[in-house]
C-alpha positions in Angstrom: 120.1 95.4 79.5 117.5 96.4 77.0 115.2 97.7 79.8 117.2 100.9 79.8 116.7 101.5 76.0 113.3 103.3 76.4 115.0 105.9 78.5 117.5 106.6 75.7 114.6 106.7 73.2 112.6 109.1 75.3 115.6 111.4 75.7 116.1 111.3 71.9 112.4 112.3 71.3 113.2 115.5 73.3 116.2 116.0 71.0 114.0 116.2 67.9 113.9 112.5 66.9 110.5 111.2 65.9 109.0 107.7 65.6 109.7 108.0 61.9 113.3 109.1 62.1 115.6 106.8 60.1 118.9 105.6 61.5 121.1 103.2 59.6 121.7 99.9 61.3 125.2 99.1 60.1 128.5 97.9 61.6 130.3 100.5 63.7 133.7 100.2 65.3 135.0 102.3 68.3 138.8 102.3 68.7 140.5 103.3 71.9 144.1 103.4 73.1 145.1 102.7 76.6 148.4 102.3 78.4 149.3 99.1 80.1 151.3 98.9 83.3 154.6 99.4 81.4 153.2 102.5 79.7 153.0 100.7 76.4 150.0 101.8 74.3 147.4 99.1 73.5 144.7 99.6 70.9 141.3 98.1 71.7 138.3 97.9 69.5 134.6 97.6 70.4 132.3 96.3 67.7 128.8 96.4 69.1 126.3 94.2 67.3 122.7 93.2 67.5 121.5 90.2 69.4 120.9 88.2 66.2 124.3 89.4 64.8 122.5 90.9 61.7 122.3 94.4 60.4 119.1 95.8 58.9 120.2 99.0 57.1 117.8 102.0 57.2 115.7 101.5 60.3 113.0 103.7 61.7 113.2 104.9 65.3 110.0 102.9 66.0 111.4 99.7 64.4 114.7 100.0 66.3 112.9 100.2 69.7 110.3 97.5 68.8 113.1 95.1 67.8 115.7 96.3 70.4 118.4 97.1 67.9 121.6 97.6 69.8 123.6 99.3 67.2 120.9 101.9 66.4 120.5 102.6 70.1 124.2 103.2 70.4 124.1 105.5 67.4 121.2 107.5 68.9 123.0 107.8 72.3 126.2 108.9 70.5 124.1 111.6 68.8 122.2 112.9 71.8 125.2 112.6 74.2 125.8 110.3 77.1 125.7 113.1 79.7 122.3 114.3 78.4 121.0 110.8 78.6 122.3 110.4 82.2 120.7 113.7 83.3 117.4 112.6 81.5 117.4 109.3 83.4 117.9 111.1 86.7 114.8 113.2 85.9 112.9 110.0 85.6 114.0 108.8 89.0 117.2 106.8 88.3 119.5 107.4 91.2 122.1 104.6 90.8 125.5 105.4 89.3 125.5 105.1 85.5 128.3 104.3 83.2 129.4 107.5 81.4 130.0 105.8 78.1 128.1 104.4 75.1 127.7 101.0 76.7 124.9 102.7 78.7 122.7 102.1 75.6 123.0 98.4 76.2 122.1 98.6 79.9 125.6 98.3 81.3 124.6 100.1 84.5 123.1 98.3 87.5 119.7 99.7 88.3 117.0 98.5 90.7 113.6 97.2 89.6 112.1 100.0 91.6 114.1 102.7 89.6 113.0 101.2 86.3 109.4 100.8 87.3 109.4 104.4 88.6 110.9 105.7 85.3 108.4 103.7 83.1 105.5 104.8 85.2 106.3 108.4 84.2 105.4 107.4 80.6 102.1 106.0 81.7 101.4 109.1 83.9 101.7 111.4 80.9 105.1 112.8 82.0 104.3 113.1 85.7 106.7 111.3 88.1 105.5 110.3 91.5 107.8 109.2 94.3 107.1 105.5 95.0 105.2 104.7 98.2 105.2 101.2 99.6 102.5 101.4 102.3 99.7 103.9 102.0 97.8 103.1 105.1 97.8 100.8 108.1 94.6 100.1 110.0 93.7 97.9 113.0 91.0 95.2 112.8 88.4 97.8 113.8 89.3 100.0 110.8 91.1 102.7 112.8 93.9 104.3 110.9 97.2 103.6 112.8 99.4 105.2 110.2 98.9 106.9 106.8 101.4 108.0 104.2 100.7 111.4 102.7 100.1 111.6 98.9 103.2 111.2 96.9 105.2 114.2 95.6 104.3 114.5 91.9 106.6 116.4 89.5 106.1 117.1 85.8 109.4 115.8 84.3 108.4 115.0 80.7 106.0 116.7 78.2 102.7 114.8 77.9 103.6 114.5 74.2 106.8 112.7 74.8 105.1 110.4 77.4 102.3 109.6 74.9 104.7 108.8 72.1 106.8 106.6 74.4 103.7 104.7 75.6 102.7 104.1 72.0 106.2 103.0 71.1 106.3 100.6 74.1 102.9 99.1 73.1 104.6 98.2 69.8 107.4 96.4 71.6 104.7 94.2 73.3 102.5 93.7 70.2 105.1 93.2 67.5 108.6 93.1 69.0 110.9 91.7 71.6 108.3 91.9 74.4 105.8 89.7 72.5 106.6 86.5 74.4 
C-alpha cells in the first residue's frame, strides 16, 4: 500500500509543499453516515493510524515519507484533493481505476507493478515519462534484425525540479527509513 505514497508526495510538491513543510502527525477521525437496507441511518468512523500505532506530532514532509507515516499522508491528500492526486497519477502512467477517497493515500487501489515502475521511472528520468517497451529488438543467429521496436514515446510530465526532489526524498526512504531493509 505504501508504494503509492510517493505519487501523493510528488503531487503535493506541485501544490507548494516542500521537503521542510511541517504536518502534524496526530489522531484524526472521519465520520460518515450511510443508510442501511431499511433506510435507517448508520454512523461509521474511520480512525486511520500509523503502522506502529504511534503519533509523532510536528513532522516534516521528508520525515513523513521516509518513515511512511499514514496519517500525515492522509492529511496531505485531504489538503491537495483526491481528484488532483488521481489526475496526477494518470500523468505518471497509472491507468488502473483508483479509489476516489482518502484511502487512496494508503494504497487502497490495485495497481500493477508495471504501472508503479513506470511512474517511479519518471522521477529518475527528471520528469520525462517513457512508454514501457518489453522487447526492443529480435535478431536471428546471424545477427539479422527480424523485428525492432521504435524508440519509446517520451513526454515531459513533471518539472525536473519535482523529479529531482522526489528522487532525493526516495533515497532517504532507502537510507534512513522503511526501505532500509
